[in-house]
Backbone bond lengths (Angstrom), bond angles and torsions (degrees), N, CA, C in turn:
res aa  C-N    CA-C-N  psi(-1)  N-CA   C-N-CA  omega(-1)  CA-C   N-CA-C  phi
1 M - - - 1.466 - - 1.511 110.82 -
2 I 1.302 119.04 -35.99 1.462 121.46 178.02 1.511 110.74 -63.56
3 L 1.327 117.10 -42.96 1.462 121.61 179.65 1.514 110.21 -63.57
4 A 1.311 118.59 -39.23 1.467 121.92 -179.98 1.507 111.52 -63.44
5 D 1.330 117.57 -45.48 1.470 121.69 179.16 1.513 110.82 -63.30
6 Q 1.329 116.70 -38.63 1.463 119.36 178.73 1.516 111.83 -63.43
7 L 1.315 118.07 -36.15 1.461 121.85 177.93 1.518 111.38 -64.32
8 L 1.337 115.67 -42.88 1.472 119.69 178.51 1.515 111.44 -64.47
9 D 1.337 116.53 -43.76 1.457 119.84 179.15 1.520 111.54 -62.90
10 A 1.328 115.82 -40.96 1.470 119.34 179.55 1.511 111.18 -63.29
11 A 1.328 117.87 -40.62 1.471 120.99 179.52 1.512 110.85 -64.69
12 A 1.331 117.80 -38.31 1.459 120.85 -179.72 1.527 111.44 -68.47
13 R 1.329 117.36 -41.48 1.461 120.49 -177.73 1.515 111.43 -67.63
14 L 1.289 117.33 -37.70 1.471 121.08 -178.32 1.511 112.43 -78.91
15 N 1.336 118.44 -9.61 1.456 122.81 178.59 1.536 111.20 53.87
16 V 1.323 115.74 44.80 1.443 120.46 -178.54 1.508 110.19 -71.55
17 G 1.309 116.34 166.54 1.464 121.31 -178.40 1.503 111.78 -68.07
18 N 1.349 112.89 166.63 1.454 118.16 -178.87 1.512 112.14 -60.31
19 A 1.347 116.58 -37.17 1.457 119.37 -177.56 1.521 110.08 -66.35
20 T 1.359 114.63 -44.67 1.464 118.06 179.72 1.513 111.01 -64.40
21 K 1.396 113.93 -42.70 1.453 118.02 -179.45 1.521 110.94 -64.84
22 G 1.343 115.00 -39.68 1.451 118.87 179.74 1.520 110.88 -63.00
23 T 1.343 114.86 -40.39 1.474 117.79 178.29 1.530 110.70 -63.74
24 C 1.326 113.74 -39.83 1.470 118.15 179.49 1.517 111.52 -64.83
25 E 1.358 115.26 -40.23 1.460 118.84 179.95 1.527 111.19 -66.88
26 Q 1.343 115.47 -36.97 1.451 118.15 177.17 1.531 111.37 -62.16
27 M 1.368 115.37 -39.29 1.449 118.57 177.78 1.531 111.31 -62.70
28 V 1.363 114.04 -39.32 1.466 118.93 179.72 1.522 111.10 -64.71
29 L 1.353 115.09 -44.53 1.459 119.42 -179.38 1.523 111.19 -62.24
30 R 1.349 114.64 -41.67 1.464 117.55 178.08 1.525 111.02 -63.37
31 E 1.349 115.95 -38.55 1.468 119.08 -179.32 1.523 110.62 -67.01
32 R 1.357 114.84 -42.37 1.458 118.22 179.67 1.536 111.25 -64.03
33 A 1.342 114.45 -41.02 1.455 117.99 178.86 1.527 111.39 -62.35
34 G 1.327 115.75 -36.95 1.454 120.30 178.60 1.510 111.72 -67.27
35 L 1.351 115.18 -39.43 1.464 118.70 178.96 1.518 111.78 -67.92
36 E 1.321 117.39 -40.70 1.451 121.22 -177.93 1.537 110.98 -73.17
37 G 1.329 115.92 -21.60 1.456 119.04 -179.57 1.509 114.34 -83.60
38 T 1.340 116.75 -8.74 1.456 119.23 179.74 1.519 110.76 -83.84
39 F 1.317 116.44 161.89 1.476 121.73 -178.15 1.499 108.72 -125.10
40 P 1.323 118.47 142.27 1.466 121.31 178.59 1.521 110.16 -69.02
41 L 1.308 114.52 153.01 1.458 119.51 178.13 1.511 111.81 -68.08
42 D 1.349 117.85 -33.77 1.451 122.05 179.78 1.529 109.04 -74.20
43 S 1.313 117.35 116.66 1.452 120.09 -174.62 1.508 113.69 -83.24
44 G 1.341 118.84 -3.67 1.447 120.87 176.01 1.514 113.17 88.90
45 T 1.329 115.19 164.23 1.465 120.07 -176.21 1.504 113.00 -73.37
46 D 1.370 117.62 -16.54 1.453 119.48 -179.38 1.519 113.18 -91.63
47 S 1.321 117.32 0.97 1.442 120.25 -177.51 1.506 111.34 -81.95
48 R 1.331 115.77 168.48 1.440 120.98 178.66 1.516 111.98 -68.19
49 V 1.320 116.24 -24.49 1.460 119.11 178.93 1.512 110.64 -61.08
50 H 1.351 116.05 -41.20 1.455 120.01 -176.57 1.512 112.18 -82.28
51 T 1.306 117.83 -10.01 1.469 120.01 177.50 1.508 110.33 -111.08
52 S 1.301 117.96 23.39 1.455 122.87 179.50 1.510 110.05 -81.48
53 E 1.347 115.28 -168.17 1.456 120.35 -178.20 1.522 112.56 -62.98
54 M 1.352 117.32 -21.88 1.458 119.09 -179.64 1.512 111.66 -62.18
55 S 1.366 117.02 -30.64 1.461 119.91 -178.38 1.520 112.19 -77.38
56 D 1.324 117.92 -11.18 1.463 120.55 179.00 1.524 111.57 -58.67
57 H 1.336 116.21 -36.83 1.470 119.21 -177.51 1.513 111.41 -65.64
58 A 1.351 115.93 -30.26 1.480 118.11 179.23 1.514 110.53 -75.34
59 R 1.352 117.75 -26.08 1.467 120.41 -177.26 1.519 112.88 -89.58
60 G 1.316 119.03 -22.65 1.440 120.90 -177.29 1.513 113.01 174.97
61 L 1.340 115.00 -161.27 1.464 121.67 -176.00 1.518 109.14 -123.39
62 R 1.323 116.24 136.39 1.452 119.97 171.08 1.519 109.63 -70.94
63 S 1.337 115.47 162.49 1.469 119.65 -174.71 1.528 112.17 -58.59
64 G 1.339 116.72 -40.61 1.454 119.78 -179.92 1.518 111.75 -66.21
65 E 1.321 116.82 -39.15 1.467 120.94 179.41 1.522 111.14 -67.17
66 L 1.343 116.48 -43.32 1.468 119.87 178.95 1.522 111.18 -65.88
67 A 1.323 116.56 -43.02 1.467 120.10 179.43 1.525 111.07 -61.26
68 S 1.321 117.01 -43.29 1.471 120.76 -179.85 1.517 111.19 -65.21
69 A 1.320 117.28 -42.59 1.468 121.25 -178.51 1.528 111.32 -68.37
70 A 1.346 117.64 -33.29 1.462 121.61 -176.93 1.522 112.57 -90.66
71 G 1.338 116.85 -11.75 1.450 119.66 -179.61 1.518 114.03 76.02
72 V 1.343 116.28 30.86 1.467 120.84 177.71 1.523 107.87 -127.81
73 S 1.318 115.96 177.26 1.459 120.22 178.10 1.534 109.76 -94.51
74 T 1.318 115.31 162.76 1.471 119.06 176.44 1.527 110.54 -66.63
75 D 1.329 117.48 -30.02 1.469 120.44 175.55 1.532 110.34 -62.65
76 T 1.346 116.51 -38.39 1.458 119.81 177.65 1.519 111.16 -63.09
77 L 1.320 117.05 -41.40 1.467 120.53 178.02 1.520 111.10 -61.39
78 R 1.328 117.14 -43.33 1.468 119.81 178.89 1.536 110.45 -65.40
79 H 1.342 116.64 -36.14 1.475 120.14 177.10 1.515 110.13 -64.77
80 Y 1.322 116.99 -41.81 1.462 120.97 176.66 1.525 111.54 -60.08
81 E 1.320 116.62 -38.27 1.463 120.70 177.82 1.535 110.29 -64.80
82 R 1.338 116.25 -44.57 1.462 119.76 -175.81 1.524 112.49 -62.31
83 I 1.345 116.73 -38.38 1.462 119.03 -177.30 1.524 112.72 -89.97
84 G 1.335 117.42 -6.63 1.469 120.26 171.02 1.511 116.08 95.53
85 V 1.328 119.45 8.85 1.472 118.89 177.51 1.529 111.12 -86.04
86 L 1.318 117.48 -13.91 1.460 123.05 177.54 1.514 107.51 -131.83
87 A 1.332 115.19 131.42 1.460 119.32 -178.15 1.516 110.95 -63.16
88 E 1.313 116.13 144.09 1.466 120.88 179.72 1.521 109.15 -63.87
89 A 1.298 116.12 129.93 1.472 121.15 -176.39 1.515 110.82 -83.42
90 P 1.331 117.62 132.28 1.471 119.68 173.49 1.525 109.67 -69.32
91 R 1.309 115.01 163.57 1.459 119.80 -179.56 1.525 110.81 -108.72
92 T 1.328 115.00 147.94 1.454 121.30 176.01 1.523 108.77 -78.06
93 Q 1.332 115.02 174.52 1.463 119.25 176.95 1.512 111.85 -61.97
94 S 1.315 116.50 -24.63 1.468 120.87 179.27 1.532 112.12 -85.70
95 G 1.337 117.11 -3.54 1.458 120.82 177.51 1.517 114.86 93.74
96 Y 1.340 118.12 5.67 1.459 120.40 -179.93 1.527 110.01 -84.28
97 R 1.361 115.30 143.03 1.456 119.09 170.81 1.517 109.07 -69.81
98 L 1.330 116.61 136.14 1.456 121.37 -179.13 1.532 108.46 -127.41
99 Y 1.326 115.87 104.63 1.461 120.88 -177.89 1.528 110.72 -86.47
100 P 1.329 117.74 145.10 1.465 119.91 174.52 1.526 111.11 -59.10
101 A 1.325 115.89 153.94 1.462 120.44 -175.40 1.523 112.33 -60.08
102 D 1.354 117.50 -30.93 1.464 119.50 -178.16 1.524 112.93 -79.53
103 S 1.339 117.78 1.25 1.461 120.87 178.69 1.526 111.66 -65.07
104 L 1.339 116.75 -30.28 1.462 120.17 179.66 1.522 110.53 -63.03
105 E 1.328 117.62 -42.12 1.462 120.58 178.66 1.531 110.72 -64.00
106 R 1.335 115.98 -38.04 1.462 118.49 -179.42 1.516 111.35 -67.68
107 V 1.331 117.24 -41.62 1.474 119.77 179.36 1.531 109.71 -63.19
108 H 1.343 117.49 -41.81 1.467 119.82 176.82 1.523 110.13 -60.16
109 M 1.313 117.03 -43.06 1.463 120.27 179.45 1.527 111.45 -61.97
110 I 1.328 116.53 -41.96 1.457 120.91 178.98 1.530 110.60 -61.12
111 R 1.318 116.43 -45.50 1.469 120.44 -178.53 1.530 111.57 -63.25
112 H 1.317 116.66 -41.00 1.471 120.58 179.20 1.533 110.86 -67.94
113 A 1.333 116.63 -39.30 1.466 120.15 179.01 1.530 110.82 -64.74
114 L 1.306 116.88 -38.18 1.470 120.47 177.75 1.521 110.83 -63.05
115 Q 1.322 116.73 -35.85 1.469 119.95 178.07 1.522 111.52 -66.79
116 L 1.319 117.83 -26.92 1.457 121.51 178.00 1.519 112.54 -83.18
117 G 1.316 116.74 -4.26 1.464 119.60 177.16 1.507 115.04 105.99
118 F 1.334 118.19 -1.38 1.453 119.96 175.82 1.524 108.95 -68.17
119 T 1.318 116.83 144.89 1.454 121.44 175.02 1.523 109.43 -93.93
120 L 1.315 115.35 162.14 1.467 118.92 177.95 1.534 110.93 -64.63
121 A 1.326 116.54 -33.95 1.464 119.46 177.47 1.519 111.14 -63.68
122 E 1.338 116.45 -41.91 1.468 120.02 177.77 1.520 111.35 -65.06
123 L 1.328 116.39 -42.00 1.463 120.39 179.29 1.527 111.03 -65.19
124 A 1.330 116.97 -36.63 1.462 120.25 178.38 1.522 110.06 -62.63
125 E 1.334 116.35 -41.52 1.468 120.98 178.03 1.534 110.78 -62.87
126 I 1.334 115.75 -46.97 1.473 120.38 -177.85 1.516 111.04 -63.71
127 L 1.325 116.24 -49.80 1.464 120.22 -175.41 1.517 111.84 -69.27
128 R 1.327 116.98 -32.55 1.462 119.75 176.02 1.518 110.57 -62.95
129 T 1.327 116.00 -43.09 1.449 120.12 178.49 1.517 111.22 -64.23
130 R 1.330 116.42 -42.39 1.469 120.33 -179.05 1.525 111.46 -67.89
131 D 1.336 117.13 -42.04 1.455 120.55 -179.12 1.516 112.29 -66.33
132 Q 1.327 116.21 -25.01 1.463 120.15 178.90 1.524 112.15 -88.90
133 G 1.333 116.32 7.43 1.468 120.78 176.98 1.496 114.83 95.15
134 G 1.338 117.63 3.18 1.451 120.61 -179.50 1.527 112.26 -80.40
135 V 1.332 114.93 177.09 1.476 121.18 -179.07 1.530 107.50 -125.26
136 P 1.329 117.57 92.04 1.458 120.77 -175.76 1.516 114.43 -89.18
137 C 1.325 117.78 14.85 1.475 121.31 -172.00 1.542 112.17 -58.71
138 K 1.328 116.88 -43.44 1.474 119.81 -178.97 1.516 109.99 -63.49
139 R 1.322 116.54 -42.01 1.457 121.58 179.43 1.535 110.04 -63.47
140 V 1.310 117.19 -40.66 1.471 120.98 179.03 1.521 110.51 -63.47
141 L 1.332 116.61 -42.61 1.461 120.17 179.44 1.522 111.09 -62.74
142 E 1.334 117.11 -43.12 1.463 120.71 179.47 1.522 110.87 -62.07
143 M 1.332 116.25 -39.99 1.459 119.83 178.64 1.523 111.40 -61.83
144 L 1.327 115.90 -45.88 1.462 119.67 -178.02 1.521 111.68 -67.48
145 E 1.341 117.24 -35.75 1.453 120.08 177.03 1.532 110.43 -63.44
146 D 1.331 116.98 -41.14 1.470 120.67 177.64 1.527 110.90 -62.77
147 K 1.323 115.54 -40.36 1.461 119.81 -178.93 1.530 111.16 -68.21
148 L 1.322 116.64 -35.65 1.450 120.03 177.14 1.521 111.10 -66.02
149 T 1.325 116.76 -42.38 1.453 121.27 177.05 1.525 111.09 -61.25
150 S 1.321 115.94 -44.40 1.460 120.68 178.68 1.526 110.90 -62.87
151 L 1.338 116.24 -40.01 1.456 120.00 -179.88 1.524 111.30 -65.36
152 E 1.311 117.37 -39.86 1.469 121.24 178.58 1.525 110.00 -63.38
153 E 1.328 117.30 -40.25 1.466 120.64 177.72 1.532 111.32 -64.52
154 Q 1.327 116.08 -40.24 1.470 119.82 178.22 1.518 111.13 -65.32
155 I 1.336 116.22 -37.32 1.469 119.86 179.53 1.538 110.12 -63.35
156 L 1.337 117.12 -43.37 1.451 120.92 178.43 1.532 110.91 -62.25
157 E 1.342 116.32 -42.25 1.444 119.76 178.46 1.535 111.68 -63.19
158 L 1.306 115.80 -41.27 1.466 120.03 -179.89 1.531 111.46 -67.82
159 Q 1.318 116.74 -35.51 1.465 119.22 177.25 1.531 111.24 -64.11
160 K 1.341 115.71 -42.18 1.464 119.46 176.89 1.527 110.45 -63.89
161 L 1.331 115.38 -43.34 1.444 120.02 179.84 1.525 111.73 -63.67
162 K 1.326 116.05 -38.59 1.468 120.49 178.55 1.546 111.01 -60.99
163 G 1.364 115.71 -45.18 1.461 119.08 179.33 1.513 111.86 -62.93
164 Y 1.313 117.49 -41.34 1.462 121.66 179.66 1.534 110.81 -63.84
165 M 1.349 115.71 -43.40 1.460 120.00 -178.23 1.532 110.79 -66.71
166 A 1.350 116.92 -35.37 1.473 119.93 178.27 1.532 110.22 -63.87
167 E 1.339 116.91 -42.09 1.464 120.14 177.70 1.530 111.37 -65.30
168 M 1.334 114.83 -39.10 1.460 119.99 -179.46 1.530 111.17 -65.83
169 V 1.302 117.21 -40.09 1.464 120.54 178.89 1.525 109.89 -61.99
170 G 1.338 117.21 -44.02 1.459 120.56 178.90 1.515 111.77 -61.69
171 D 1.336 115.98 -43.56 1.468 119.92 -179.56 1.516 111.76 -65.48
172 W 1.319 116.62 -44.40 1.468 120.21 -178.88 1.522 111.51 -68.76
173 R 1.295 117.08 -36.89 1.470 119.57 178.21 1.528 110.42 -61.94
174 S 1.327 115.64 -40.15 1.479 119.93 178.28 1.538 111.72 -64.85
175 K 1.340 116.39 -42.56 1.466 120.23 -179.92 1.527 111.29 -64.08
176 V 1.350 116.15 -43.25 1.462 120.24 -179.93 1.534 110.01 -64.32
177 G 1.332 116.83 -38.13 1.467 120.29 -179.42 1.511 112.69 -68.59
178 Q 1.320 117.23 -30.35 1.464 120.83 -177.73 1.531 112.96 -87.48
179 S 1.314 116.87 -15.24 1.468 119.17 -178.63 1.525 110.79 -80.22
180 G 1.309 114.65 154.85 1.448 119.11 179.04 1.517 111.25 -79.54
181 P 1.320 118.08 167.02 1.469 122.52 179.65 1.531 111.22 -59.31
182 G 1.344 116.50 129.96 1.466 121.83 177.42 1.507 114.38 75.37
183 K 1.319 117.90 7.02 1.456 121.05 -178.47 1.529 110.13 -94.18
184 R 1.309 116.49 135.29 1.463 121.75 178.98 1.528 110.40 -77.07
185 V 1.319 115.46 139.63 1.462 120.71 179.03 1.526 111.12 -105.91
186 H 1.345 116.92 -16.89 1.471 122.86 179.95 1.539 110.68 58.39
187 L 1.310 115.68 56.50 1.467 120.78 -177.54 1.529 111.92 -64.48
188 L 1.325 117.52 -45.08 1.465 119.56 -176.24 1.528 112.43 -65.64
189 H 1.324 116.78 -23.98 1.473 119.42 178.23 1.519 111.67 -64.63
190 S 1.317 116.17 -27.20 1.476 119.02 -179.94 1.513 111.81 -67.28
191 L 1.346 117.52 -20.08 1.475 120.58 179.92 1.518 111.69 -72.92
192 M 1.330 118.22 -14.53 1.450 121.07 -179.68 1.520 112.21 -77.00
193 A 1.328 115.76 -14.33 1.469 119.57 -175.26 1.530 112.47 -73.65
194 A 1.308 117.04 -33.67 1.472 119.34 -175.82 1.524 108.77 -151.34
195 S 1.338 115.44 156.79 1.458 121.07 178.11 1.532 110.13 -75.80
196 V 1.303 114.25 154.89 1.469 119.20 179.72 1.523 108.69 -83.27
197 P 1.326 118.59 120.59 1.473 121.01 -178.13 1.521 111.71 -69.31
198 G 1.329 115.76 141.57 1.460 120.86 174.48 1.512 113.78 73.86
199 A 1.333 118.12 12.99 1.463 120.22 -177.43 1.511 109.75 -123.61
200 T 1.308 115.99 135.94 1.450 121.95 174.08 1.520 108.38 -106.67
201 N 1.305 116.70 172.07 1.455 120.59 -177.63 1.529 110.57 -58.69
202 G 1.343 115.55 116.39 1.460 119.93 178.16 1.506 114.51 65.06
203 S 1.347 117.21 27.43 1.458 119.81 -174.82 1.520 112.35 -62.32
204 L 1.337 116.42 -48.29 1.464 118.03 -178.99 1.516 111.32 -68.39
205 R 1.328 116.25 -41.42 1.462 119.72 -179.01 1.526 110.05 -63.98
206 G 1.333 116.65 -38.86 1.460 120.11 -179.00 1.517 111.72 -66.81
207 R 1.339 116.81 -38.87 1.455 119.51 -179.75 1.509 112.48 -66.72
208 R 1.330 115.52 -36.07 1.457 119.11 178.49 1.512 110.45 -64.61
209 K 1.318 118.32 -37.82 1.461 121.16 -178.89 1.516 111.91 -67.76
210 Q 1.340 117.18 -28.80 1.457 120.48 -177.14 1.513 111.66 -76.57
211 R 1.307 120.41 -14.89 1.465 122.54 -175.38 1.524 110.61 -77.47
């Protein structure tokens, strides 16, 4: 546009003839038409370029990204969706699951609650109530109080079991030391004489599985 205006000014100053001026004006018009017919490289925020897959990161996290950030597998995320502790993720046009940005905080909360002894079924109940606008705080407190009581009882049982096992180790060590080479002492038979205090059926085995 600056070049076009300069051409017009130059024609006026030189007082050229109408034919020359007309030719000059035609050149200007053609130049202006050419400039107005061009398009900027930036397609704008309403274009498909700005609504492509690159914008997915601003709207949320793909399943692989969320799983990596939370330290879980994508199968775990899908399991959380199925039981209702994590909202079902919508899919992008490319078919990828796209979780809201706050899903990472929820997954962290779920993992921490599981460490405190909450079950996924309990969390599903709590989160369903909260997501529907309810106030499950009293229920959550009652659950945690019950879990604390249960934990204290387990600690007492384990302390009793620890004392019994310590006595048993001492007794068995003495029997093994007094026996001759290759002679059976029948250690396990001694367990038939009395029940093991503080132990329930498969108590230790069950606790190991829960970890």
